SEKOL-166525 format. One record per residue (C-alpha): x, z, y; residue in three letters. Coordinates in steps of 0.02 Angstrom, whole numbers. Example, Ala and Ser with C-alpha at 12.3 -4.5 7.8 and 13.67 -1.06 7.14 Angstrom:
<sites>
{X=615, Z=390, Y=-225, rest=ALA}
{X=684, Z=357, Y=-53, rest=SER}
</sites>
This chain:
<sites>
{X=4138, Z=4001, Y=-4226, rest=UNK}
{X=4242, Z=4014, Y=-4386, rest=UNK}
{X=4396, Z=4118, Y=-4415, rest=UNK}
{X=4514, Z=4081, Y=-4582, rest=UNK}
{X=4458, Z=4150, Y=-4734, rest=UNK}
{X=4541, Z=4318, Y=-4770, rest=UNK}
{X=4662, Z=4337, Y=-4885, rest=UNK}
{X=4589, Z=4461, Y=-5011, rest=UNK}
{X=4760, Z=4456, Y=-5099, rest=UNK}
{X=4848, Z=4514, Y=-4940, rest=UNK}
{X=4698, Z=4649, Y=-4909, rest=UNK}
{X=4723, Z=4722, Y=-5071, rest=UNK}
{X=4926, Z=4761, Y=-5033, rest=UNK}
{X=4893, Z=4820, Y=-4869, rest=UNK}
{X=4965, Z=4992, Y=-4920, rest=UNK}
{X=5115, Z=4916, Y=-5000, rest=UNK}
{X=5109, Z=4808, Y=-4793, rest=UNK}
{X=5090, Z=4977, Y=-4720, rest=UNK}
{X=5225, Z=5065, Y=-4807, rest=UNK}
{X=5371, Z=4928, Y=-4792, rest=UNK}
{X=5304, Z=4934, Y=-4584, rest=UNK}
{X=5332, Z=5127, Y=-4582, rest=UNK}
{X=5514, Z=5091, Y=-4642, rest=UNK}
{X=5547, Z=4977, Y=-4502, rest=UNK}
{X=5459, Z=5060, Y=-4360, rest=UNK}
{X=5431, Z=5257, Y=-4406, rest=UNK}
{X=5333, Z=5378, Y=-4329, rest=UNK}
{X=5160, Z=5337, Y=-4241, rest=UNK}
{X=5226, Z=5156, Y=-4223, rest=UNK}
{X=5116, Z=5089, Y=-4373, rest=UNK}
{X=4929, Z=5118, Y=-4330, rest=UNK}
{X=4795, Z=5102, Y=-4474, rest=UNK}
{X=4659, Z=5235, Y=-4439, rest=UNK}
{X=4509, Z=5139, Y=-4415, rest=UNK}
{X=4480, Z=5233, Y=-4241, rest=UNK}
{X=4619, Z=5197, Y=-4171, rest=UNK}
{X=4635, Z=5013, Y=-4229, rest=UNK}
{X=4474, Z=4998, Y=-4126, rest=UNK}
{X=4580, Z=4981, Y=-3962, rest=UNK}
{X=4661, Z=4820, Y=-4033, rest=UNK}
{X=4495, Z=4722, Y=-4097, rest=UNK}
{X=4485, Z=4609, Y=-3953, rest=UNK}
{X=4553, Z=4562, Y=-3808, rest=UNK}
{X=4493, Z=4499, Y=-3646, rest=UNK}
{X=4365, Z=4388, Y=-3733, rest=UNK}
{X=4269, Z=4520, Y=-3777, rest=UNK}
{X=4112, Z=4420, Y=-3858, rest=UNK}
{X=4232, Z=4411, Y=-4005, rest=UNK}
{X=4289, Z=4567, Y=-4121, rest=UNK}
{X=4391, Z=4596, Y=-4263, rest=UNK}
{X=4486, Z=4744, Y=-4330, rest=UNK}
{X=4673, Z=4707, Y=-4383, rest=UNK}
{X=4724, Z=4749, Y=-4527, rest=UNK}
{X=4865, Z=4853, Y=-4469, rest=UNK}
{X=4943, Z=4866, Y=-4315, rest=UNK}
{X=5126, Z=4926, Y=-4262, rest=UNK}
{X=5222, Z=4933, Y=-4114, rest=UNK}
{X=5394, Z=4893, Y=-4124, rest=UNK}
{X=5527, Z=4946, Y=-3967, rest=UNK}
{X=5679, Z=4838, Y=-4012, rest=UNK}
{X=5705, Z=4661, Y=-4049, rest=UNK}
{X=5806, Z=4698, Y=-4207, rest=UNK}
{X=5630, Z=4792, Y=-4264, rest=UNK}
{X=5504, Z=4637, Y=-4215, rest=UNK}
{X=5646, Z=4538, Y=-4318, rest=UNK}
{X=5650, Z=4670, Y=-4473, rest=UNK}
{X=5444, Z=4658, Y=-4451, rest=UNK}
{X=5433, Z=4457, Y=-4443, rest=UNK}
{X=5557, Z=4437, Y=-4594, rest=UNK}
{X=5471, Z=4549, Y=-4685, rest=UNK}
{X=5281, Z=4471, Y=-4665, rest=UNK}
{X=5362, Z=4322, Y=-4706, rest=UNK}
{X=5445, Z=4371, Y=-4859, rest=UNK}
{X=5254, Z=4443, Y=-4924, rest=UNK}
{X=5163, Z=4305, Y=-4853, rest=UNK}
{X=5072, Z=4402, Y=-4720, rest=UNK}
{X=5029, Z=4327, Y=-4551, rest=UNK}
{X=5050, Z=4399, Y=-4366, rest=UNK}
{X=4956, Z=4398, Y=-4233, rest=UNK}
{X=5079, Z=4456, Y=-4058, rest=UNK}
{X=4994, Z=4560, Y=-3926, rest=UNK}
{X=5050, Z=4577, Y=-3748, rest=UNK}
{X=4926, Z=4693, Y=-3631, rest=UNK}
{X=4756, Z=4608, Y=-3714, rest=UNK}
{X=4708, Z=4540, Y=-3549, rest=UNK}
{X=4713, Z=4378, Y=-3618, rest=UNK}
{X=4538, Z=4282, Y=-3586, rest=UNK}
{X=4525, Z=4133, Y=-3713, rest=UNK}
{X=4552, Z=4262, Y=-3872, rest=UNK}
{X=4725, Z=4204, Y=-3892, rest=UNK}
{X=4777, Z=4391, Y=-3950, rest=UNK}
{X=4592, Z=4403, Y=-4073, rest=UNK}
{X=4637, Z=4515, Y=-4236, rest=UNK}
{X=4609, Z=4439, Y=-4400, rest=UNK}
{X=4534, Z=4558, Y=-4565, rest=UNK}
{X=4712, Z=4493, Y=-4652, rest=UNK}
{X=4859, Z=4493, Y=-4517, rest=UNK}
{X=4977, Z=4616, Y=-4422, rest=UNK}
{X=4938, Z=4624, Y=-4250, rest=UNK}
{X=5123, Z=4658, Y=-4161, rest=UNK}
{X=5101, Z=4717, Y=-4008, rest=UNK}
{X=5227, Z=4713, Y=-3876, rest=UNK}
{X=5151, Z=4860, Y=-3760, rest=UNK}
{X=5336, Z=4950, Y=-3771, rest=UNK}
{X=5434, Z=4818, Y=-3716, rest=UNK}
{X=5411, Z=4897, Y=-3538, rest=UNK}
{X=5565, Z=4889, Y=-3454, rest=UNK}
{X=5672, Z=4763, Y=-3316, rest=UNK}
{X=5833, Z=4747, Y=-3410, rest=UNK}
{X=5929, Z=4670, Y=-3259, rest=UNK}
{X=5895, Z=4606, Y=-3073, rest=UNK}
{X=6031, Z=4486, Y=-3028, rest=UNK}
{X=6020, Z=4438, Y=-2825, rest=UNK}
{X=6149, Z=4313, Y=-2841, rest=UNK}
{X=6076, Z=4206, Y=-2957, rest=UNK}
{X=5906, Z=4262, Y=-2883, rest=UNK}
{X=5824, Z=4312, Y=-3081, rest=UNK}
{X=5752, Z=4445, Y=-3168, rest=UNK}
{X=5776, Z=4488, Y=-3345, rest=UNK}
{X=5614, Z=4590, Y=-3423, rest=UNK}
{X=5556, Z=4640, Y=-3587, rest=UNK}
{X=5379, Z=4543, Y=-3611, rest=UNK}
{X=5277, Z=4707, Y=-3597, rest=UNK}
{X=5338, Z=4730, Y=-3419, rest=UNK}
{X=5183, Z=4708, Y=-3279, rest=UNK}
{X=5169, Z=4536, Y=-3163, rest=UNK}
{X=5170, Z=4629, Y=-3017, rest=UNK}
{X=5310, Z=4765, Y=-3064, rest=UNK}
{X=5429, Z=4617, Y=-3060, rest=UNK}
{X=5381, Z=4600, Y=-2873, rest=UNK}
{X=5375, Z=4782, Y=-2841, rest=UNK}
{X=5541, Z=4803, Y=-2907, rest=UNK}
{X=5630, Z=4686, Y=-2785, rest=UNK}
{X=5520, Z=4670, Y=-2618, rest=UNK}
{X=5622, Z=4800, Y=-2547, rest=UNK}
{X=5773, Z=4663, Y=-2550, rest=UNK}
{X=5646, Z=4529, Y=-2471, rest=UNK}
{X=5599, Z=4461, Y=-2657, rest=UNK}
{X=5441, Z=4419, Y=-2751, rest=UNK}
{X=5406, Z=4327, Y=-2914, rest=UNK}
{X=5292, Z=4198, Y=-2841, rest=UNK}
{X=5139, Z=4173, Y=-2979, rest=UNK}
{X=5015, Z=4309, Y=-2965, rest=UNK}
{X=4845, Z=4309, Y=-3078, rest=UNK}
{X=4721, Z=4422, Y=-2997, rest=UNK}
{X=4764, Z=4515, Y=-3170, rest=UNK}
{X=4935, Z=4540, Y=-3103, rest=UNK}
{X=4936, Z=4733, Y=-3098, rest=UNK}
{X=4880, Z=4738, Y=-3290, rest=UNK}
{X=4943, Z=4575, Y=-3375, rest=UNK}
{X=5116, Z=4559, Y=-3446, rest=UNK}
{X=5252, Z=4440, Y=-3397, rest=UNK}
{X=5269, Z=4393, Y=-3590, rest=UNK}
{X=5074, Z=4362, Y=-3600, rest=UNK}
{X=5124, Z=4255, Y=-3453, rest=UNK}
{X=5234, Z=4132, Y=-3541, rest=UNK}
{X=5092, Z=4135, Y=-3678, rest=UNK}
{X=4973, Z=4078, Y=-3593, rest=UNK}
{X=5085, Z=3986, Y=-3428, rest=UNK}
{X=4990, Z=4100, Y=-3315, rest=UNK}
{X=4947, Z=4028, Y=-3138, rest=UNK}
{X=4872, Z=4123, Y=-2994, rest=UNK}
{X=4825, Z=4115, Y=-2804, rest=UNK}
{X=5013, Z=4045, Y=-2755, rest=UNK}
{X=5027, Z=3923, Y=-2895, rest=UNK}
{X=5001, Z=3767, Y=-2794, rest=UNK}
{X=5146, Z=3798, Y=-2689, rest=UNK}
{X=5278, Z=3877, Y=-2820, rest=UNK}
{X=5204, Z=3819, Y=-2987, rest=UNK}
{X=5149, Z=3899, Y=-3141, rest=UNK}
{X=5251, Z=4024, Y=-3238, rest=UNK}
{X=5321, Z=3856, Y=-3329, rest=UNK}
{X=5397, Z=3820, Y=-3164, rest=UNK}
{X=5477, Z=4010, Y=-3135, rest=UNK}
{X=5522, Z=4039, Y=-3309, rest=UNK}
{X=5725, Z=4022, Y=-3359, rest=UNK}
{X=5759, Z=4070, Y=-3527, rest=UNK}
{X=5680, Z=4178, Y=-3637, rest=UNK}
{X=5758, Z=4263, Y=-3813, rest=UNK}
{X=5631, Z=4251, Y=-3947, rest=UNK}
{X=5596, Z=4304, Y=-4135, rest=UNK}
{X=5546, Z=4163, Y=-4252, rest=UNK}
{X=5437, Z=4193, Y=-4392, rest=UNK}
{X=5565, Z=4208, Y=-4523, rest=UNK}
{X=5651, Z=4334, Y=-4429, rest=UNK}
{X=5773, Z=4229, Y=-4329, rest=UNK}
{X=5829, Z=4278, Y=-4172, rest=UNK}
{X=5864, Z=4123, Y=-4038, rest=UNK}
{X=5880, Z=4120, Y=-3844, rest=UNK}
{X=5823, Z=3970, Y=-3744, rest=UNK}
{X=5869, Z=3939, Y=-3575, rest=UNK}
{X=5945, Z=4078, Y=-3474, rest=UNK}
{X=6010, Z=4117, Y=-3283, rest=UNK}
{X=6047, Z=3924, Y=-3265, rest=UNK}
{X=5923, Z=3813, Y=-3192, rest=UNK}
{X=5905, Z=3682, Y=-3333, rest=UNK}
{X=5979, Z=3650, Y=-3499, rest=UNK}
{X=6015, Z=3479, Y=-3577, rest=UNK}
{X=5949, Z=3413, Y=-3738, rest=UNK}
{X=5766, Z=3454, Y=-3785, rest=UNK}
{X=5659, Z=3555, Y=-3660, rest=UNK}
{X=5602, Z=3692, Y=-3778, rest=UNK}
{X=5581, Z=3827, Y=-3670, rest=UNK}
{X=5457, Z=3703, Y=-3580, rest=UNK}
{X=5374, Z=3696, Y=-3764, rest=UNK}
{X=5355, Z=3883, Y=-3792, rest=UNK}
{X=5302, Z=3907, Y=-3610, rest=UNK}
{X=5106, Z=3888, Y=-3653, rest=UNK}
{X=5126, Z=3909, Y=-3843, rest=UNK}
{X=5004, Z=4041, Y=-3874, rest=UNK}
{X=5101, Z=4137, Y=-4000, rest=UNK}
{X=5109, Z=4006, Y=-4123, rest=UNK}
{X=5286, Z=3974, Y=-4107, rest=UNK}
{X=5374, Z=4140, Y=-4102, rest=UNK}
{X=5380, Z=4324, Y=-4016, rest=UNK}
{X=5450, Z=4333, Y=-3852, rest=UNK}
{X=5556, Z=4497, Y=-3840, rest=UNK}
{X=5647, Z=4446, Y=-3662, rest=UNK}
{X=5597, Z=4352, Y=-3527, rest=UNK}
{X=5712, Z=4283, Y=-3386, rest=UNK}
{X=5619, Z=4228, Y=-3215, rest=UNK}
{X=5660, Z=4162, Y=-3054, rest=UNK}
{X=5621, Z=4267, Y=-2903, rest=UNK}
{X=5606, Z=4195, Y=-2725, rest=UNK}
{X=5647, Z=4263, Y=-2550, rest=UNK}
{X=5490, Z=4307, Y=-2454, rest=UNK}
{X=5433, Z=4186, Y=-2319, rest=UNK}
{X=5483, Z=4213, Y=-2148, rest=UNK}
{X=5296, Z=4232, Y=-2086, rest=UNK}
{X=5140, Z=4195, Y=-2156, rest=UNK}
{X=4943, Z=4188, Y=-2093, rest=UNK}
{X=4793, Z=4163, Y=-2180, rest=UNK}
{X=4629, Z=4074, Y=-2120, rest=UNK}
{X=4457, Z=4113, Y=-2184, rest=UNK}
{X=4323, Z=3923, Y=-2161, rest=UNK}
{X=4167, Z=3931, Y=-2218, rest=UNK}
{X=4060, Z=3792, Y=-2242, rest=UNK}
{X=3872, Z=3756, Y=-2258, rest=UNK}
{X=3871, Z=3677, Y=-2426, rest=UNK}
{X=4006, Z=3692, Y=-2581, rest=UNK}
{X=4026, Z=3504, Y=-2571, rest=UNK}
{X=4073, Z=3510, Y=-2392, rest=UNK}
{X=4199, Z=3639, Y=-2446, rest=UNK}
{X=4260, Z=3526, Y=-2592, rest=UNK}
{X=4301, Z=3383, Y=-2461, rest=UNK}
{X=4409, Z=3514, Y=-2352, rest=UNK}
{X=4522, Z=3549, Y=-2493, rest=UNK}
{X=4547, Z=3353, Y=-2531, rest=UNK}
{X=4575, Z=3309, Y=-2344, rest=UNK}
{X=4691, Z=3477, Y=-2330, rest=UNK}
{X=4812, Z=3380, Y=-2471, rest=UNK}
{X=4789, Z=3222, Y=-2438, rest=UNK}
{X=4873, Z=3255, Y=-2246, rest=UNK}
{X=5003, Z=3295, Y=-2343, rest=UNK}
{X=4991, Z=3509, Y=-2308, rest=UNK}
{X=5052, Z=3609, Y=-2460, rest=UNK}
{X=4962, Z=3805, Y=-2423, rest=UNK}
{X=5045, Z=3933, Y=-2492, rest=UNK}
{X=4878, Z=3963, Y=-2592, rest=UNK}
{X=4696, Z=3906, Y=-2555, rest=UNK}
{X=4547, Z=3987, Y=-2637, rest=UNK}
{X=4381, Z=3951, Y=-2632, rest=UNK}
{X=4217, Z=4024, Y=-2677, rest=UNK}
{X=4040, Z=4005, Y=-2668, rest=UNK}
{X=3868, Z=4096, Y=-2596, rest=UNK}
{X=3849, Z=4223, Y=-2732, rest=UNK}
{X=4042, Z=4259, Y=-2768, rest=UNK}
{X=4044, Z=4270, Y=-2570, rest=UNK}
{X=3897, Z=4407, Y=-2585, rest=UNK}
{X=3981, Z=4507, Y=-2714, rest=UNK}
{X=4158, Z=4532, Y=-2672, rest=UNK}
{X=4113, Z=4569, Y=-2494, rest=UNK}
{X=3990, Z=4700, Y=-2559, rest=UNK}
{X=4125, Z=4755, Y=-2669, rest=UNK}
{X=4275, Z=4751, Y=-2542, rest=UNK}
{X=4237, Z=4727, Y=-2334, rest=UNK}
{X=4359, Z=4584, Y=-2307, rest=UNK}
{X=4300, Z=4501, Y=-2183, rest=UNK}
{X=4205, Z=4363, Y=-2282, rest=UNK}
{X=4042, Z=4296, Y=-2181, rest=UNK}
{X=3865, Z=4307, Y=-2287, rest=UNK}
{X=3780, Z=4151, Y=-2199, rest=UNK}
{X=3921, Z=4020, Y=-2279, rest=UNK}
{X=3885, Z=3920, Y=-2440, rest=UNK}
{X=4064, Z=3915, Y=-2483, rest=UNK}
{X=4226, Z=3989, Y=-2422, rest=UNK}
{X=4395, Z=3943, Y=-2424, rest=UNK}
{X=4558, Z=4065, Y=-2395, rest=UNK}
{X=4710, Z=3950, Y=-2346, rest=UNK}
{X=4867, Z=4040, Y=-2312, rest=UNK}
{X=5004, Z=3939, Y=-2243, rest=UNK}
{X=5190, Z=4028, Y=-2255, rest=UNK}
{X=5383, Z=3960, Y=-2179, rest=UNK}
{X=5458, Z=3967, Y=-2017, rest=UNK}
{X=5327, Z=4075, Y=-1889, rest=UNK}
{X=5341, Z=3889, Y=-1784, rest=UNK}
{X=5285, Z=3783, Y=-1915, rest=UNK}
{X=5149, Z=3914, Y=-1974, rest=UNK}
{X=5088, Z=3902, Y=-1788, rest=UNK}
{X=5083, Z=3710, Y=-1817, rest=UNK}
{X=4983, Z=3705, Y=-1989, rest=UNK}
{X=4868, Z=3819, Y=-1923, rest=UNK}
{X=4809, Z=3722, Y=-1800, rest=UNK}
{X=4808, Z=3559, Y=-1911, rest=UNK}
{X=4703, Z=3640, Y=-2046, rest=UNK}
{X=4585, Z=3701, Y=-1911, rest=UNK}
{X=4566, Z=3515, Y=-1862, rest=UNK}
{X=4539, Z=3462, Y=-2049, rest=UNK}
{X=4421, Z=3606, Y=-2049, rest=UNK}
{X=4313, Z=3553, Y=-1907, rest=UNK}
{X=4311, Z=3356, Y=-1959, rest=UNK}
{X=4247, Z=3445, Y=-2131, rest=UNK}
{X=4090, Z=3527, Y=-2041, rest=UNK}
{X=4157, Z=3700, Y=-2063, rest=UNK}
{X=4058, Z=3824, Y=-1972, rest=UNK}
{X=4146, Z=3986, Y=-1976, rest=UNK}
{X=4333, Z=4002, Y=-1980, rest=UNK}
{X=4454, Z=4147, Y=-1922, rest=UNK}
{X=4657, Z=4171, Y=-1942, rest=UNK}
{X=4736, Z=4314, Y=-1968, rest=UNK}
{X=4813, Z=4414, Y=-1850, rest=UNK}
{X=4929, Z=4532, Y=-1921, rest=UNK}
{X=5016, Z=4563, Y=-2102, rest=UNK}
{X=4857, Z=4688, Y=-2128, rest=UNK}
{X=4720, Z=4579, Y=-2096, rest=UNK}
{X=4807, Z=4431, Y=-2194, rest=UNK}
{X=4808, Z=4561, Y=-2354, rest=UNK}
{X=4620, Z=4605, Y=-2324, rest=UNK}
{X=4559, Z=4437, Y=-2316, rest=UNK}
{X=4636, Z=4405, Y=-2498, rest=UNK}
{X=4571, Z=4601, Y=-2571, rest=UNK}
{X=4407, Z=4506, Y=-2577, rest=UNK}
{X=4475, Z=4383, Y=-2686, rest=UNK}
{X=4588, Z=4492, Y=-2785, rest=UNK}
{X=4447, Z=4585, Y=-2846, rest=UNK}
{X=4342, Z=4435, Y=-2899, rest=UNK}
{X=4308, Z=4502, Y=-3094, rest=UNK}
{X=4269, Z=4656, Y=-3039, rest=UNK}
{X=4151, Z=4631, Y=-2914, rest=UNK}
{X=4062, Z=4491, Y=-3023, rest=UNK}
{X=4035, Z=4630, Y=-3134, rest=UNK}
{X=3941, Z=4730, Y=-3017, rest=UNK}
{X=3783, Z=4593, Y=-3012, rest=UNK}
{X=3780, Z=4561, Y=-3184, rest=UNK}
{X=3789, Z=4669, Y=-3352, rest=UNK}
{X=3870, Z=4505, Y=-3429, rest=UNK}
{X=3994, Z=4356, Y=-3392, rest=UNK}
{X=4115, Z=4214, Y=-3452, rest=UNK}
{X=4255, Z=4177, Y=-3357, rest=UNK}
{X=4298, Z=3991, Y=-3396, rest=UNK}
{X=4468, Z=3894, Y=-3362, rest=UNK}
{X=4448, Z=3707, Y=-3328, rest=UNK}
{X=4555, Z=3609, Y=-3208, rest=UNK}
{X=4515, Z=3425, Y=-3128, rest=UNK}
{X=4570, Z=3322, Y=-3014, rest=UNK}
{X=4563, Z=3374, Y=-2826, rest=UNK}
{X=4458, Z=3250, Y=-2755, rest=UNK}
{X=4320, Z=3262, Y=-2904, rest=UNK}
{X=4282, Z=3446, Y=-2849, rest=UNK}
{X=4133, Z=3402, Y=-2756, rest=UNK}
{X=4051, Z=3303, Y=-2885, rest=UNK}
{X=4089, Z=3442, Y=-3022, rest=UNK}
{X=4026, Z=3562, Y=-2933, rest=UNK}
{X=3868, Z=3471, Y=-2884, rest=UNK}
{X=3845, Z=3435, Y=-3069, rest=UNK}
{X=3889, Z=3624, Y=-3122, rest=UNK}
{X=3727, Z=3670, Y=-3023, rest=UNK}
{X=3626, Z=3557, Y=-3121, rest=UNK}
{X=3676, Z=3626, Y=-3291, rest=UNK}
{X=3641, Z=3799, Y=-3195, rest=UNK}
{X=3468, Z=3766, Y=-3178, rest=UNK}
{X=3459, Z=3672, Y=-3352, rest=UNK}
{X=3511, Z=3846, Y=-3457, rest=UNK}
{X=3445, Z=3957, Y=-3328, rest=UNK}
{X=3598, Z=4047, Y=-3290, rest=UNK}
{X=3669, Z=4103, Y=-3129, rest=UNK}
{X=3860, Z=4043, Y=-3107, rest=UNK}
{X=3975, Z=4116, Y=-2981, rest=UNK}
{X=4120, Z=4002, Y=-2936, rest=UNK}
{X=4316, Z=4060, Y=-2886, rest=UNK}
{X=4442, Z=3943, Y=-2925, rest=UNK}
{X=4616, Z=3882, Y=-2872, rest=UNK}
{X=4541, Z=3737, Y=-2772, rest=UNK}
{X=4718, Z=3663, Y=-2706, rest=UNK}
{X=4777, Z=3623, Y=-2881, rest=UNK}
{X=4602, Z=3592, Y=-2955, rest=UNK}
{X=4577, Z=3738, Y=-3068, rest=UNK}
{X=4413, Z=3811, Y=-3080, rest=UNK}
{X=4350, Z=3981, Y=-3141, rest=UNK}
{X=4160, Z=3980, Y=-3139, rest=UNK}
{X=4091, Z=4135, Y=-3170, rest=UNK}
{X=3940, Z=4126, Y=-3298, rest=UNK}
{X=3827, Z=4253, Y=-3286, rest=UNK}
{X=3705, Z=4338, Y=-3426, rest=UNK}
{X=3658, Z=4497, Y=-3512, rest=UNK}
{X=3700, Z=4515, Y=-3677, rest=UNK}
{X=3576, Z=4635, Y=-3753, rest=UNK}
{X=3448, Z=4484, Y=-3725, rest=UNK}
{X=3419, Z=4396, Y=-3872, rest=UNK}
{X=3507, Z=4209, Y=-3863, rest=UNK}
{X=3605, Z=4245, Y=-3692, rest=UNK}
{X=3767, Z=4244, Y=-3771, rest=UNK}
{X=3742, Z=4075, Y=-3865, rest=UNK}
{X=3678, Z=3996, Y=-3700, rest=UNK}
{X=3812, Z=4065, Y=-3585, rest=UNK}
{X=3947, Z=3996, Y=-3722, rest=UNK}
{X=3842, Z=3832, Y=-3723, rest=UNK}
{X=3845, Z=3824, Y=-3556, rest=UNK}
{X=4031, Z=3844, Y=-3527, rest=UNK}
{X=4066, Z=3709, Y=-3659, rest=UNK}
{X=3960, Z=3576, Y=-3563, rest=UNK}
{X=4094, Z=3637, Y=-3413, rest=UNK}
{X=4239, Z=3605, Y=-3493, rest=UNK}
{X=4187, Z=3429, Y=-3556, rest=UNK}
{X=4135, Z=3395, Y=-3390, rest=UNK}
{X=4302, Z=3440, Y=-3333, rest=UNK}
{X=4393, Z=3322, Y=-3478, rest=UNK}
{X=4260, Z=3189, Y=-3441, rest=UNK}
{X=4303, Z=3157, Y=-3247, rest=UNK}
{X=4505, Z=3168, Y=-3282, rest=UNK}
{X=4546, Z=3336, Y=-3328, rest=UNK}
{X=4596, Z=3486, Y=-3450, rest=UNK}
{X=4526, Z=3621, Y=-3545, rest=UNK}
{X=4633, Z=3742, Y=-3465, rest=UNK}
{X=4732, Z=3776, Y=-3306, rest=UNK}
{X=4813, Z=3950, Y=-3379, rest=UNK}
{X=4711, Z=4050, Y=-3483, rest=UNK}
{X=4761, Z=3946, Y=-3643, rest=UNK}
{X=4633, Z=3870, Y=-3786, rest=UNK}
{X=4654, Z=4016, Y=-3908, rest=UNK}
{X=4475, Z=4042, Y=-4005, rest=UNK}
{X=4356, Z=4002, Y=-3852, rest=UNK}
{X=4412, Z=3822, Y=-3835, rest=UNK}
{X=4491, Z=3796, Y=-4014, rest=UNK}
{X=4328, Z=3677, Y=-4060, rest=UNK}
{X=4330, Z=3603, Y=-3890, rest=UNK}
{X=4511, Z=3503, Y=-3933, rest=UNK}
{X=4421, Z=3351, Y=-4005, rest=UNK}
{X=4355, Z=3317, Y=-3836, rest=UNK}
{X=4517, Z=3284, Y=-3762, rest=UNK}
{X=4637, Z=3255, Y=-3916, rest=UNK}
{X=4603, Z=3132, Y=-4047, rest=UNK}
{X=4660, Z=3172, Y=-4248, rest=UNK}
{X=4820, Z=3117, Y=-4233, rest=UNK}
{X=4858, Z=3202, Y=-4056, rest=UNK}
{X=4832, Z=3358, Y=-4135, rest=UNK}
{X=4923, Z=3319, Y=-4284, rest=UNK}
{X=5073, Z=3287, Y=-4191, rest=UNK}
{X=5051, Z=3452, Y=-4109, rest=UNK}
{X=5040, Z=3548, Y=-4265, rest=UNK}
{X=5221, Z=3448, Y=-4323, rest=UNK}
{X=5299, Z=3556, Y=-4176, rest=UNK}
{X=5232, Z=3714, Y=-4231, rest=UNK}
{X=5303, Z=3648, Y=-4409, rest=UNK}
{X=5473, Z=3650, Y=-4334, rest=UNK}
{X=5465, Z=3845, Y=-4275, rest=UNK}
{X=5351, Z=3913, Y=-4424, rest=UNK}
{X=5356, Z=3812, Y=-4582, rest=UNK}
{X=5231, Z=3938, Y=-4665, rest=UNK}
{X=5106, Z=3936, Y=-4534, rest=UNK}
{X=5093, Z=4126, Y=-4518, rest=UNK}
{X=5107, Z=4135, Y=-4323, rest=UNK}
{X=4948, Z=4182, Y=-4236, rest=UNK}
{X=4834, Z=4049, Y=-4368, rest=UNK}
{X=4649, Z=4011, Y=-4306, rest=UNK}
{X=4684, Z=3990, Y=-4128, rest=UNK}
{X=4709, Z=3814, Y=-4020, rest=UNK}
{X=4683, Z=3703, Y=-4169, rest=UNK}
{X=4492, Z=3674, Y=-4246, rest=UNK}
{X=4574, Z=3615, Y=-4430, rest=UNK}
{X=4769, Z=3702, Y=-4456, rest=UNK}
{X=4854, Z=3562, Y=-4573, rest=UNK}
{X=5000, Z=3636, Y=-4701, rest=UNK}
{X=5174, Z=3564, Y=-4631, rest=UNK}
{X=5179, Z=3466, Y=-4813, rest=UNK}
{X=5047, Z=3358, Y=-4760, rest=UNK}
{X=5078, Z=3323, Y=-4588, rest=UNK}
{X=5245, Z=3236, Y=-4667, rest=UNK}
{X=5353, Z=3355, Y=-4570, rest=UNK}
{X=5555, Z=3303, Y=-4587, rest=UNK}
{X=5612, Z=3423, Y=-4713, rest=UNK}
{X=5747, Z=3545, Y=-4664, rest=UNK}
{X=5859, Z=3633, Y=-4792, rest=UNK}
{X=5817, Z=3823, Y=-4786, rest=UNK}
{X=5669, Z=3794, Y=-4663, rest=UNK}
{X=5781, Z=3839, Y=-4514, rest=UNK}
{X=5731, Z=3758, Y=-4368, rest=UNK}
{X=5815, Z=3560, Y=-4340, rest=UNK}
{X=5911, Z=3611, Y=-4176, rest=UNK}
{X=6091, Z=3666, Y=-4213, rest=UNK}
{X=6112, Z=3698, Y=-4032, rest=UNK}
{X=6003, Z=3846, Y=-4026, rest=UNK}
{X=6117, Z=4006, Y=-4000, rest=UNK}
{X=6072, Z=4130, Y=-4123, rest=UNK}
{X=6091, Z=4329, Y=-4136, rest=UNK}
</sites>
């Protein structure tokens, strides 16, 4: 993987850049010591590391605006960073760039129950939003496994999902508005407390844009009323193919569970050993199916799912009898990553999405790939919407194993695209999948996408080297010229 060649001119001006940043963010808000910079050298994709030139930690939107405006004037690149839990290298620093950390933006600004929304700064953790409203019977639906650590700003950047995204949608379905700073220092607001706005769907374009369009400093999300009741089912099968077929049959019957997760034998064993969740160890695949809604409806759907599972060949079925038991069923799945970390020194977490009806076929072909590369793979995924999270196990201390793991992962992603899926369901492209974009898009497709980036970031200084294998200058793309380099959207409120 190649990253942009560092601009030596910028590196030589490091002292000047640091002085300019300290004038904006005084005290300990600018980090320059090499030892302290190492805390920012990578995100959750720890296979790639790079010391940033400098880290700046603003606390207000005005400071963010001034930092970006200064860097724009000096021609210095910016890499936005949230909690650093991303798994695709989207926050990987550049040697000639300022890493802009948003960890101090950690306050919930407003809770509006009448409009069923929360306004939060981007450094607020996903789980903290639910914690703030659950006493009133509300919650925030998207729930990544890392929800106790990942931030809402990072969720917007990657369009994160989670266990309950099958029924309640990804981040894009639950974000109502953002305040965002452009590379020029301009502050704009997209959306608000209303459900939808007329005109171009710029909020949709920003959600999942991986820090390429602007730096978000405020997010408005929708909150939902907690369901009247919920039950979870553990359903075991003698093969992964049978489990995959059951997933397709449940959705095909018109049943939309609140969540439907699947794991294979290796993952089941690791999770059950990590935390006792009641998982059977004598099955090859296990579904965790959650049904929520009115009590009578949940009871009826549990029986329908039981019948479908038995018809698909299930050998184990258990329905939660209490809220505590339902939560216990989920503890294993929520601890998937740390539990697998106990059975392998290292692992790569993949993230591709496929049509549900191809699940059994893809799992079978992944087994063949595992044998080909001589590496184990533990499968955990959001089965209901076809979002796969294979965990490729390897030992980085063994020469060549990281290269084999990456090649294995790339073949899995190529397989996803081949069967009609996509490269990412929620982790983003970042640097991990950047060089695979050509598997899914033509060169013209990617140029058209970059024209959108040019509309927001005419100088290409925001998070360069991510998402696209070839970065084109705006002039090369024939971008519509806008006087003064301003966004060609005059109806956006500006601050």
